[in-house]
N, C-alpha and C positions, 0 to 999 in steps of 0.2 A: 112256368109258362107266363108270358107277359099278357097283360090286359090291354095293351096298346092296340088301337085300331089302325089299320093301314088304309090311308086315303088313296083313292084312285086319282092320278094326275088328270088335270083338265086338258082335253084335246091335244094330247101329245106333248104337253109341257111338263117334264118330270120334276120341275122345281115349283110348280104352282104359280100363283099370281105374283108378279114382282112387287117388292116392298116399295120401291122407288124407281122412277124412270128419269134418266138424264138425257134430254133431247139434244140433237145436233145444234139447234139454235141456242140452247142454254150453254153448251160447251164452247161455242164460238163467242157468245157474249161474255162468258167468264174468262176467256182467253186460254182455255185448256186446248182448244182446237183452233187451227188457223185455216181459213177458207182460201184455197189456192186457185179458185176458179178465175180470178182476175189476173193471175200471173201467167207465165208461159204454158202452153198446152202440153200436157203429159198424158198419154194414154197407155194402159196396160191391159192386155186381153180384152180390148174393145170398150173399156170403161175409163173415164178420166181419173187420174190421181188428183182428187179435188179437196182433200183434207190432209192435214199433218198435225201431229201433236206439237204444242208450243215448245216442249223440251227438244224435240228433234229439229224444229225450225230454228231455234236459237243456236243449236250446235252447228247447223249448216250455213247459217247466215254469213259468218266471216268468209267462208269459202266462196259463196255466191258473190259476195261483194268484191272479192279479189278477182274473180273471173269476169265480172260485169263489164269492165272497160274493154275487154276483147270482143264483147258482144254489143257494141254501140251503147254501153252503159246500162243495159237492161238487166236489172236485178232478177226480174221474173224469168227471163230467158236463161240466165245463168243458173238459177235454181232448177229450172226445168231440165237443163242439160245435165246437171249432177244427178237428178232423179232418173232420167232416161238411162244413163250409164249404169246406175245401180240396178235398175229393173232388168237389165240384160242377164244378170246372174241369179234372178229370183227362181226359187224352187217351190213347188206346191207342197203343202202339208198333207199328210195322209188324212183321208176322210173328207177332203174338200168336196162339195156337192154342186158348185157353180152358183151358190146363193150367198146372201148376206151372211157375214161371219167367217167366210173362207179366209184362210191365212196363207200367204206366200212368204217364204223366208228369204231374206237377202243377207248373205254373209257380210260381216261376221255377226252382227246383232241388230238387224232391222226386220220389221214386218210390214207387209202390205195387207190390210184387212179390208175385205169387201164391206162397204158401209151402206147404210139405209137411205142415202141420198144419191144413189145411182153412180157410185164410183168406188174409189179406194182411199183408205187412210194410211199414210206412211207414219210409222211409229217405232219406238223401241218396245220390246216385249214388256218391260217394266211399266210402260205407260198404259197397258191394256187394262 
């Protein structure tokens, strides 16, 4: 028999207190997250797609640049158009609760994750 004591998690957090917290502002400052709020307006289920990982942004950038001339040269509107189209095929993950952390999957390998700044973050699952 083990002598280990089982600690009761604090207020519903099964993992206890976080060791470290990486804020949205820090992620933007570090360049890991791109703030999309100044680009074209993209909404999904009533919330803006207002963040994107740098990895995904860099992968979509050449496509948006190629489409921009057809949209009066607007890179933001071109990127928004690409994201709007992708959002049309998004499917919810099991267990979504309508809260921060919910994940919607966009085939073949993209996620929209409900973020803590009132919107969605577009990303690859590997960026999570």
